C-alpha positions in Angstrom: -4.6 11.3 -16.4 -5.3 8.7 -13.3 -3.3 5.6 -13.6 -5.5 2.5 -11.0 -4.3 -1.6 -11.7 -7.3 -4.0 -12.1 -7.0 -5.9 -9.0 -9.9 -8.2 -9.6 -12.2 -10.1 -12.0 -15.7 -11.5 -11.2 -18.0 -13.6 -13.6 -21.6 -15.2 -12.6 -23.4 -16.9 -15.2 -26.2 -17.5 -12.9 -27.8 -14.4 -12.6 -28.3 -14.2 -8.2 -25.9 -16.8 -8.1 -22.0 -16.6 -6.6 -19.1 -15.8 -8.4 -15.7 -17.3 -10.5 -13.3 -14.9 -9.6 -11.2 -15.0 -13.1 -7.4 -14.3 -14.0 -8.1 -13.9 -17.3 -11.6 -12.7 -18.7 -13.0 -11.8 -22.7 -15.3 -9.4 -23.4 -18.3 -9.5 -25.3 -20.8 -7.1 -26.7 -23.4 -8.5 -23.5 -20.1 -8.1 -21.1 -17.6 -10.9 -19.9 -18.1 -14.2 -21.9 -21.3 -16.1 -19.9 -21.8 -13.9 -17.5 -24.9 -13.5 -16.2 -25.9 -15.7 -19.4 -28.7 -17.9 -16.6 -31.2 -16.6 -14.8 -34.2 -18.7 -12.9 -37.2 -17.0 -13.4 -41.0 -18.2 -11.9 -42.5 -20.8 -14.1 -46.4 -19.0 -13.8 -45.0 -15.6 -15.5 -42.0 -15.9 -16.7 -40.8 -13.0 -14.0 -36.9 -13.6 -12.5 -35.6 -14.4 -9.5 -32.7 -12.3 -8.2 -31.4 -12.6 -3.9 -34.4 -9.9 -3.0 -36.8 -12.3 -3.3 -34.6 -15.0 -2.3 -31.7 -14.3 -0.6 -29.9 -18.1 -0.8 -29.6 -17.7 -3.9 -26.3 -16.3 -2.6 -25.4 -20.0 -1.9 -25.0 -21.5 -5.1 -22.0 -22.6 -6.6 -21.9 -21.7 -10.0 -19.0 -23.5 -12.2 -18.4 -23.6 -16.0 -16.5 -27.2 -17.3 -13.7 -26.8 -18.7 -12.8 -23.4 -16.6 -10.8 -22.7 -19.3 -14.5 -21.9 -21.4 -14.6 -18.5 -19.1 -11.0 -17.0 -19.7 -11.4 -17.7 -23.7 -8.8 -19.6 -24.3 -11.3 -22.8 -25.1 -13.3 -22.5 -27.4 -17.1 -24.2 -26.8 -17.2 -25.5 -30.1 -14.2 -27.8 -29.8 -15.7 -29.4 -25.9 -18.3 -31.1 -26.7 -19.0 -32.4 -22.6 -19.3 -28.5 -21.7 -21.5 -28.1 -18.7 -22.8 -25.7 -16.0 -21.8 -27.1 -12.6 -23.8 -26.4 -9.8 -24.3 -26.5 -5.8 -26.0 -25.7 -3.2 -26.6 -26.2 0.8 -28.8 -29.9 1.3 -29.0 -30.7 -2.8 -27.4 -33.0 -5.5 -25.0 -31.7 -8.3 -26.8 -30.2 -10.9 -24.8 -30.5 -14.6 -26.9 -28.3 -17.4 -24.8 -29.6 -20.7 -23.3 -26.4 -22.9 -24.3 -26.0 -26.7 -22.5 -23.6 -28.8 -25.5 -22.1 -29.8 -27.9 -21.5 -26.5 -31.6 -22.1 -28.4 -30.3 -25.2 -29.5 -32.7 -28.4 -29.5 -34.3 -26.0 -26.8 -38.2 -24.4 -26.1 -38.2 -21.2 -26.3 -40.1 -19.4 -23.1 -41.0 -15.9 -22.8 -38.9 -14.2 -19.6 -39.3 -11.0 -17.9 -36.2 -9.0 -16.7 -36.8 -5.8 -14.9 -38.9 -3.7 -18.2 -37.7 -6.3 -20.6 -39.9 -8.6 -21.9 -38.5 -11.5 -24.9 -37.5 -15.4 -25.2 -34.7 -16.9 -23.7 -33.8 -20.4 -23.8 -35.0 -23.5 -21.0 -32.8 -25.4 -19.5 -35.6 -28.1 -19.1 -36.9 -29.9 -16.5 -34.4 -30.9 -15.0 -32.9 -27.7 -14.0 -35.9 -27.0 -13.1 -36.7 -29.3 -10.8 -33.1 -29.0 -9.0 -34.3 -25.0 -9.1 -38.3 -25.4 -7.4 -37.2 -27.9 -4.9 -34.1 -25.7 -3.7 -36.4 -22.4 -3.8 -39.5 -23.8 -2.8 -41.6 -22.5 -5.5 -41.8 -23.8 -8.7 -39.2 -22.1 -11.7 -37.3 -22.5 -14.2 -33.7 -21.8 -15.0 -33.1 -19.8 -18.0 -30.5 -19.0 -20.6 -29.9 -15.7 -22.7 -30.4 -17.1 -26.0 -29.6 -13.5 -28.2 -26.6 -13.5 -30.9 -25.0 -10.9 -28.9 -23.3 -8.1 -31.8 -25.4 -9.8 -34.4 -26.3 -7.7 -37.1 -29.4 -5.7 -36.6 -30.7 -3.6 -33.0 -32.1 -5.5 -30.1 -35.1 -4.3 -29.9 -35.6 -5.7 -33.3 -35.5 -9.5 -31.5 -37.2 -11.3 -28.8 -34.2 -13.0 -27.9 -32.1 -10.0 -27.5 -32.0 -7.2 -24.6 -31.3 -4.4 -25.3 -29.8 -1.3 -22.7 -31.7 1.3 -21.6 -31.6 3.8 -24.1 -31.5 7.3 -21.7 -28.3 6.7 -20.6 -25.8 4.5 -23.5 -26.3 4.6 -27.3 -29.1 3.3 -29.0 -28.4 -0.8 -30.2 -26.2 -1.4 -26.3 -27.1 -4.9 -25.6 -26.1 -6.8 -22.2 -27.8 -10.7 -21.0 -29.3 -10.8 -17.6 -27.2 -7.9 -15.8 -29.7 -5.5 -14.1 -28.9 -2.4 -16.6 -25.5 -2.4 -17.7 -23.0 -5.5 -19.5 -20.5 -4.6 -16.4 -20.0 -3.1 -13.2 -17.0 -2.0 -12.0 -16.2 -0.9 -8.5 -13.1 0.4 -6.3 -11.1 -0.7 -3.7 -10.6 3.0 -2.1 -14.7 3.4 -1.9 -15.2 0.7 -0.3 -12.3 1.6 2.3 -14.0 4.5 2.4 -17.7 3.1 3.2 -15.8 0.7 5.8 -14.2 3.5 7.9 -17.7 5.0 8.4 -19.4 1.6 8.7 -16.7 1.3 11.6 -17.1 4.9 13.3 -21.1 3.6 13.8 -20.0 0.7 15.4 -21.2 -1.3 12.4 -19.3 -4.3 11.2 -17.1 -4.3 7.9 -18.2 -5.2 4.8 -15.7 -7.3 2.2 -16.4 -6.7 -1.9 -18.8 -8.4 -2.9 -21.9 -7.4 -1.2 -22.1 -5.2 -4.7 -21.0 -7.7 -7.1 -19.1 -5.9 -9.4 -16.9 -7.6 -12.4 -14.7 -5.3 -12.3 -12.4 -4.2 -9.2 -9.5 -1.2 -9.4 -6.8 -0.5 -7.1 -5.1 2.9 -6.6 -7.5 5.2 -7.1 -8.8 7.7 -4.7 -12.4 6.9 -2.6 -15.2 7.3 -5.1 -13.2 8.6 -7.9 -14.9 6.7 -10.3 -18.0 9.4 -10.2 -16.2 11.7 -12.0 -14.8 9.2 -14.6 -16.1 9.1 -18.6 -14.0 6.8 -19.8 -11.3 4.5 -19.4 -9.4 2.3 -21.5 -8.4 -2.1 -19.3 -5.6 -2.9 -20.6 -1.6 -2.7 -21.8 -1.1 0.8 -23.3 0.5 -0.5 -25.8 -1.3 -1.3 -29.7 -1.5 -5.0 -30.6 -4.4 -7.8 -30.8 -4.7 -8.1 -26.6 -4.3 -5.1 -25.5 -7.5 -4.6 -23.5 -10.9 -2.7 -24.0 -12.0 0.9 -23.8 -14.8 1.4 -21.9 -17.6 3.9 -20.9 -18.9 5.8 -17.6 -22.8 6.0 -18.6 -24.7 5.8 -14.9 -23.5 5.4 -11.6 -25.1 2.5 -9.8 -28.0 2.8 -7.6 -27.8 -0.4 -4.8 -30.6 -2.1 -3.6 -30.9 -4.8 -0.9 -28.7 -7.5 -2.4 -26.3 -5.7 -0.9 -27.3 -6.3 2.9 -26.9 -9.7 1.7 -24.4 -11.7 3.5 -23.1 -14.3 0.6 -21.8 -16.8 2.7 -24.9 -17.3 5.5 -27.6 -15.9 2.8 -28.4 -13.7 6.2 -29.9 -10.4 5.6 -29.3 -7.4 7.4 -30.0 -3.6 7.5 -26.3 -2.2 6.4 -25.1 -0.6 3.9 -28.2 1.1 2.7 -28.6 2.7 6.5 -24.9 4.8 5.8 -25.1 4.6 2.2 -28.4 6.7 2.3 -26.2 9.2 5.3 -23.3 9.5 2.7 -24.7 8.3 -1.2 -27.7 9.4 -1.5 -28.8 11.6 -5.0 -29.4 13.8 -2.6 -26.6 14.2 -0.4 -23.9 13.6 -3.7 -26.5 16.9 -5.4 -27.3 13.8 -7.9 -30.9 14.3 -7.9 -31.0 17.9 -9.2 -29.6 17.0 -12.7 -31.8 14.0 -12.5 -34.8 13.5 -10.0 -35.0 10.3 -10.4 -32.0 9.7 -8.2 -33.4 11.7 -5.1 -34.2 8.2 -3.5 -31.3 6.0 -5.0 -28.2 5.3 -3.2 -24.7 4.4 -4.9 -21.9 2.5 -5.0 -19.7 1.4 -8.0 -20.3 2.7 -11.5 -22.3 1.1 -14.4 -19.8 0.3 -18.0 -20.6 -0.3 -21.6 -17.7 -1.7 -24.3 -16.9 -0.4 -27.0 -14.6 -3.5 -28.4 -14.8 -6.6 -28.1 -11.1 -7.6 -25.9 -9.1 -9.2 -23.6 -9.1 -8.3 -19.7 -6.2 -9.7 -17.2 -6.1 -8.3 -13.8 -2.7 -6.7 -13.2 0.6 -8.6 -11.2 3.3 -7.2 -9.5 5.7 -7.8 -12.0 6.5 -8.9 -15.9 4.2 -8.0 -18.9 1.4 -8.7 -18.0 1.2 -5.8 -15.4 -1.9 -4.2 -17.2 -2.9 -0.1 -16.0 -6.8 1.0 -15.9 -6.0 4.5 -17.6 -9.2 6.7 -16.6 -10.2 9.9 -17.7 -12.1 12.2 -16.8 -13.8 15.3 -19.2 -11.1 16.7 -21.4 -11.3 19.5 -18.9 -9.4 17.7 -16.3 -7.7 15.2 -18.1 -4.1 16.1 -16.5 -5.3 18.3 -13.2 -3.0 16.8 -10.8 -5.1 15.6 -7.8 -3.6 16.3 -4.2 -4.7 15.5 -0.6 -6.3 18.1 2.0 -6.9 17.9 5.1 -9.4 20.9 6.8 -9.5 21.9 3.6 -5.8 23.6 4.1 -3.2 21.6 1.5 -0.1 19.6 3.2 2.4 20.6 0.9 3.4 23.2 -1.6 2.5 26.8 -2.1 -0.2 27.8 0.6 -3.5 28.1 -1.1 -5.0 29.6 2.5 -6.6 33.4 1.5 -8.4 35.5 3.9 -10.9 38.5 2.9 -12.9 40.8 4.8 -11.7 38.9 8.2 -13.0 35.1 7.0 -9.8 32.7 6.7 -9.9 30.4 3.9 -8.1 27.3 3.9 -8.4 27.1 0.4 -9.5 30.1 -2.2 -13.0 28.3 -3.7 -16.0 28.8 -2.5 -19.3 26.3 -3.5 -21.7 28.5 -5.5 -25.1 29.5 -4.6 -27.3 27.0 -6.1 -28.3 22.5 -5.9 -24.3 22.5 -4.5 -25.8 23.9 -1.1 -29.6 22.9 -1.4 -29.2 21.1 2.4 -27.3 20.3 5.5 -26.3 16.6 4.0 -24.7 18.3 1.4 -23.8 21.1 2.3 -21.6 18.7 5.2 -20.2 16.8 2.4 -18.7 20.1 0.1 -16.6 20.8 3.9 -15.7 17.0 4.3 -13.8 17.1 1.3 -12.8 20.1 1.8 -14.1 22.8 -0.1 -12.7 26.3 1.1 -15.9 27.5 2.0 -19.4 26.9 1.0 -22.5 29.6 0.3 -25.6 28.3 0.7 -28.4 28.2 -1.6 -30.5 31.1 -1.5 -33.3 31.8 1.4 -36.4 34.2 1.9 -38.7 34.0 4.2 -41.4 32.5 2.7 -40.6 29.1 1.2 -44.4 28.9 -0.4 -44.0 31.1 -2.7 -41.3 29.0 -4.3 -42.7 26.3 -6.4 -39.7 24.6 -8.9 -40.5 22.2 -12.6 -39.4 19.4 -13.7 -37.4 19.3 -16.2 -35.5 22.1 -15.2 -32.0 21.7 -17.1 -30.4 21.7 -19.7 -27.3 20.9 -21.2 -25.1 22.3 -24.3 -22.7 19.5 -25.6 -19.5 19.7 -27.3 -19.7 18.6 -31.4 -19.0 14.6 -30.3 -21.0 15.2 -27.5 -18.7 13.8 -24.2 -18.2 17.1 -22.9 -20.6 19.7 -21.1 -19.5 22.9 -22.4 -22.9 25.0 -21.3 -25.7 24.6 -18.9 -28.7 26.3 -18.3 -31.2 26.5 -15.3 -34.5 27.2 -15.1 -34.2 26.6 -10.6 -35.2 29.3 -8.4 -33.8 29.6 -5.1 -34.5 27.2 -1.8 -37.8 25.9 -1.3 -37.4 24.4 1.8 -39.0 26.4 4.8 -36.5 28.8 6.2 -36.8 27.4 9.7 -35.5 24.3 8.3 -32.6 25.6 6.7 -31.5 28.1 10.0 -31.2 24.7 11.8 -29.2 23.4 9.4 -27.1 26.6 9.4 -26.1 26.5 13.4 -25.9 22.5 12.9 -22.8 23.1 9.9 -21.1 25.6 12.6 -21.5 23.4 15.7 -20.0 20.1 13.1 -17.3 22.5 11.6 -17.0 25.8 13.2 -13.6 27.2 11.9 -14.8 26.8 8.1 -16.6 29.5 6.4 -20.6 28.7 6.0 -21.8 31.8 4.4 -26.2 32.6 4.3 -27.1 33.6 0.5 -30.6 35.8 0.6 -32.8 37.2 -0.9 -35.9 39.2 -0.5 -38.6 42.0 -2.1 -38.4 45.4 -1.8 -38.9 45.3 2.7 -37.0 47.2 5.0 -38.9 45.1 7.6 -38.1 41.2 6.0 -35.2 42.6 4.7 -34.2 42.8 8.9 -36.0 40.3 9.4 -34.1 37.7 7.0 -30.9 38.9 8.6 -31.1 39.1 11.8 -33.0 35.4 11.7 -29.6 34.2 10.2 -27.3 36.0 12.2 -28.5 34.3 15.4 -27.0 30.6 13.2 -23.5 32.1 13.3 -23.4 32.1 10.0 -20.1 33.9 9.0 -21.2 36.0 6.1 -24.0 37.0 4.2 -24.5 36.9 0.2 -27.1 38.9 -1.4 -29.0 37.6 -4.3 -29.2 40.8 -6.1 -28.8 38.0 -9.8 -31.3 35.5 -10.2 -31.9 35.9 -13.4 -35.2 33.5 -13.5 -38.5 33.7 -12.0 -37.8 35.7 -8.9 -37.5 39.1 -11.4 -41.7 38.5 -11.9 -42.1 39.4 -8.3 -39.7 42.5 -8.6 -36.6 40.6 -6.8 -33.3 38.8 -7.9 -32.5 40.1 -10.9 -34.8 43.0 -11.2 -33.2 44.5 -8.3 -29.5 44.2 -9.5 -30.5 46.1 -12.3 -32.1 49.4 -10.7 -29.0 50.7 -9.0 -31.5 53.0 -6.8 -33.3 50.1 -5.3 -30.2 48.1 -5.2 -28.5 51.2 -2.8 -31.4 51.5 -0.4 -31.8 48.0 -0.5 -28.0 47.4 0.5 -28.5 50.6 2.9 -31.3 48.4 5.0 -29.1 45.3 4.7 -25.6 47.0 5.7 -27.2 48.9 8.6 -28.7 45.6 10.1 -25.8 43.3 9.4 -22.6 42.3 11.7 -21.2 40.8 9.6 -19.6 40.8 5.9 -21.7 41.5 3.5 -21.3 40.9 -0.5 -23.1 41.7 -3.2 -24.1 39.2 -5.7 -24.0 40.8 -9.4 -25.4 40.4 -12.8 -24.0 40.4 -15.9 -27.7 40.9 -17.5 -26.1 44.7 -17.8 -24.4 46.4 -20.0 -22.1 48.3 -17.2 -21.5 45.6 -14.8 -19.7 48.1 -12.5 -22.4 50.3 -12.4 -24.3 48.3 -10.2 -21.1 47.0 -8.0 -20.0 50.1 -7.0 -22.8 51.6 -5.6 -23.1 48.7 -3.5 -19.5 49.2 -2.3 -20.3 52.4 -1.5 -23.7 51.6 -0.1 -21.1 49.6 2.9 -21.0 46.6 1.2 -17.5 44.7 1.8 -17.3 43.0 -1.6 -19.1 42.2 -4.6 -18.9 38.6 -6.4 -19.8 38.0 -10.2 -20.8 36.6 -12.4 -24.4 35.1 -12.0 -25.8 33.1 -14.7 -26.7 34.7 -18.4 -30.3 35.2 -20.0 -30.3 32.7 -22.5 -32.8 30.0 -24.0 -31.0 27.1 -24.6 -32.0 25.9 -27.7 -35.2 24.4 -29.6 -36.2 20.8 -30.3 -36.3 20.8 -34.2 -38.8 17.1 -34.2 -40.7 18.9 -31.7 -40.6 22.6 -31.8 -40.4 23.0 -28.9 -37.9 25.1 -26.2 -35.7 23.3 -23.7 -35.7 22.6 -21.0 -39.6 22.0 -21.9 -42.0 21.5 -18.9 -45.6 20.5 -20.5 -44.6 21.3 -23.9 -43.4 25.2 -22.8 -40.0 26.9 -21.7 -39.1 30.1 -19.6 -35.5 32.4 -20.6 -33.1 30.1 -17.5 -29.7 30.7 -16.8 -26.8 29.8 -18.0 -23.6 28.9 -17.2 -20.7 26.3 -17.3 -17.5 26.7 -19.3 -19.0 28.6 -22.3 -19.4 31.8 -19.9 -15.7 31.9 -18.6 -14.4 34.7 -21.3 -17.9 37.0 -20.5 -16.9 35.9 -16.2 -13.5 37.2 -17.1 -13.9 40.7 -18.7 -17.2 41.5 -16.2 -14.6 40.2 -13.2 -12.4 42.3 -15.2 -13.9 45.6 -15.5 -14.7 45.3 -10.9 -11.5 44.4 -9.9 -10.3 47.9 -12.2 -13.4 49.5 -10.7 -12.6 48.5 -7.0 -8.8 49.5 -7.5 -9.9 52.8 -8.8 -13.0 53.8 -6.6 -12.5 51.9 -3.4 -8.0 51.9 -3.3 -6.6 50.2 0.8 -9.9 49.6 1.6 -10.3 46.2 1.9 -13.1 45.8 -0.5 -13.4 42.1 -1.9 -14.6 40.6 -5.4 -15.8 36.8 -5.6 -15.2 35.4 -9.2 -17.3 32.9 -11.0 -18.7 32.0 -14.1 -17.3 28.6 -16.3 -15.2 27.5 -13.3 -14.0 24.1 -14.0 -10.6 23.8 -13.2 -7.3 24.9 -10.7 -6.1 26.8 -14.1 -9.7 28.5 -14.6 -9.3 29.9 -11.1 -6.0 31.4 -11.6 -7.4 33.3 -14.2 -9.7 34.9 -12.3 -7.1 35.4 -9.3 -5.1 37.3 -11.6 -8.1 39.1 -13.1 -8.1 40.4 -8.7 -10.4 37.6 -7.2 -9.9 37.3 -3.8 -11.8 34.0 -3.8 -13.3 31.7 -7.1 -16.9 30.0 -6.7 -17.7 26.9 -8.0 -21.2 25.0 -8.6 -22.4 23.8 -11.8 -19.3 22.0 -12.0 -19.7 20.0 -8.8 -23.1 19.3 -10.5 -20.8 17.9 -13.1 -17.8 16.7 -11.5 -18.7 16.3 -7.8 -17.6 17.6 -4.8 -13.8 15.9 -4.9 -13.3 18.2 -7.5 -11.9 20.3 -4.9 -9.1 18.5 -4.8 -8.4 18.9 -8.3 -8.7 22.1 -8.3 -6.8 22.9 -6.0 -4.1 21.0 -7.1 -3.9 22.5 -11.0 -3.7 25.6 -8.6 -0.8 25.0 -7.0 0.7 23.7 -10.5 0.3 26.9 -12.2 1.5 28.9 -9.1 4.8 25.8 -8.6 5.0 27.0 -13.1 5.4 30.9 -11.5 6.9 30.0 -8.6 4.3 31.7 -6.5 4.6 30.4 -2.2 1.0 32.2 -1.6 -1.6 33.5 -3.7 -1.7 37.0 -2.6 1.7 37.2 -4.7 -0.2 36.5 -7.9 -3.6 38.0 -7.2 -4.8 41.1 -9.2 -1.1 40.5 -11.3 -3.1 40.6 -15.5 -4.9 43.3 -14.0 -2.5 46.2 -14.8 -2.6 44.5 -18.7 -5.7 45.8 -20.2 -6.4 49.5 -21.5 -8.3 50.9 -24.6 -8.9 50.0 -27.8 -7.2 53.3 -28.8 -4.1 53.0 -26.6 -4.1 49.4 -28.0 -3.2 51.9 -31.7 -1.4 54.1 -30.2 1.3 51.9 -28.1 1.4 49.8 -31.3 1.7 53.1 -33.6 4.6 53.8 -31.5 6.1 49.8 -31.2 6.6 50.1 -34.9 8.2 53.3 -35.2 10.7 52.4 -32.6 11.5 49.5 -34.6 12.3 51.5 -37.5 14.4 53.4 -35.8 16.2 50.7 -34.9 16.7 49.1 -38.0 20.3 48.2 -39.4 21.4 48.3 -42.4 20.0 50.1 -45.7 17.0 48.3 -47.5 17.8 49.8 -50.8 20.5 51.5 -53.3 19.4 54.7 -52.9 19.0 54.9 -48.8 22.7 55.2 -49.5 24.1 59.2 -48.2 27.0 60.2 -48.9 28.2 61.5 -46.0 27.4 58.9 -44.1 28.4 56.0 -46.2 31.1 55.1 -44.0 28.8 54.0 -40.9 26.5 52.3 -43.5 28.5 50.2 -45.3 29.9 49.7 -41.7 26.0 49.4 -40.4 25.9 45.9 -42.6 28.4 44.2 -41.3 28.0 40.6 -39.3 31.2 39.8 -37.5 32.4 42.9 -35.7 
């Protein structure tokens, strides 16, 4: 578990206006008590107004009187004189009476907030005139009138607003927040963003640009990306022990972040820098959610699982509370370590050298969406990955046409963890010239890091030779040959179609190795009876190494409501490639077979194996290395947990090595391989072991086992205190 503290707590009573900082807050079904309970809307059509349209809203000070209403220590029903107090430059103070029932004696009016249209309580002419004068257009102040947490679904009540059911359970509601009840931001993430801004000569920004409810301290930068749930509050049981939250969606940011919250002046940052470092494209999140492509992200949206009280952490005393963040269970106990240019700074050495390539750690980005362009590969190197294999390229990208949706997930029975992932993704659809330019740029930026080009071509010697020559000119360090893509490409006799035919494989590998001047790995398909046969063919034809496994041909499932297969494109689908945790046992078996073959048929020749398939933790990687893998690739894991997961992978692998007192990778690589044998041998060994135990048996079991000649020795054998 990762432990951080709740450092700040903010409530925004009026949407778009200034926040009130709290030391204690009450979580309700719609978020913090009184959060975004009011919104300003256009008088003409009821559409909501925010700083997007009127930046000057940032200058409106808001107070709830008495202030103890906000932290829940005073009940509104006991305060007949309670009021909402608003102040703005050049305006008289506005006081709006507060009632226990938001709609009591008030006119209900139609309101639209993003996709939701419903009814809200109008706060009257005085409030309307105040905001109309301040903002310079006819508008009204309205209050959320829904009974949060009431019986029935919010969608069935015109006063209640349901959260987008694509991201949160049906029935989850919010007031007038943009999308979700609570927003969490991380101080370390802001510090990282400010470092990027400073490096460009831009001014650093305060946290108020992002208008969060909860701010945490003590986490790593953007660690919150990978949190699936968290507990904020006291670790002990009791009525006041905090709140459990689900992290349902990263928060995509808008122009409000460019507005100075003290002056209402607009600028360009941080959106420009976030576009460079935190866009859906850079993070590769658009490969999972296509509509993320044009978005930039900072902070995360939360929904609460129960009502409760939050308190800001204190430096001492019993009130100090801890935020306990949980990644998917598979990563919950993995330690996180620091990396410098991919290398560990202490503990067992993770550096490896394979086929003349020196990697600071054995973890390599597998070919696929995480290596699709310069931005994402640069991110991988910055986070510390030992090497990067780019998404597969070919000479003619015009023949590559992807569809959407193209992914499907297999989840655990509780729906919380992804155990299987299917894709019908093709190779890169970007022009080869663009990819080559980015290869060259990456090698200029990271000259000492390992960049591997994944390539694929049709059964054409000239085509392979041209592709190899053009890639080598960019300075890439090695090739991985895609003989294993199981969908789309085999229809053109590429990918898996070549990897399953040893005769074609031998010929094509011969062409490749005659032309290549850098190491070549052949990526093998698991969709074959004996994977060691094509692996042996590739190695014998001159390849320095092999990689295994690529994805397994699969059909994810059938939608029992529509009777259509998943992923569904215009009502149809096609078998795809299966990956993630569920394939690891199959991948281990295939890698064991290849490693045994290399040891037997290519002894001391430096042939290598790059293992992949279901690697999500450092201990997963240790299993592949124990079976003889020199490096370990991760692809789907990056799509699920993000590029920073490398710090947990290295931390988990180091923890395993420390457990067994290994100081470097070579000390245990292949150590488990000798313990595999045939089933016939298992039977023989067990039979011999049983017989040996019988001979070692002490004493006699039955009276008729006594003999006259050995009577004294037999009696002595049953004495316990000799």
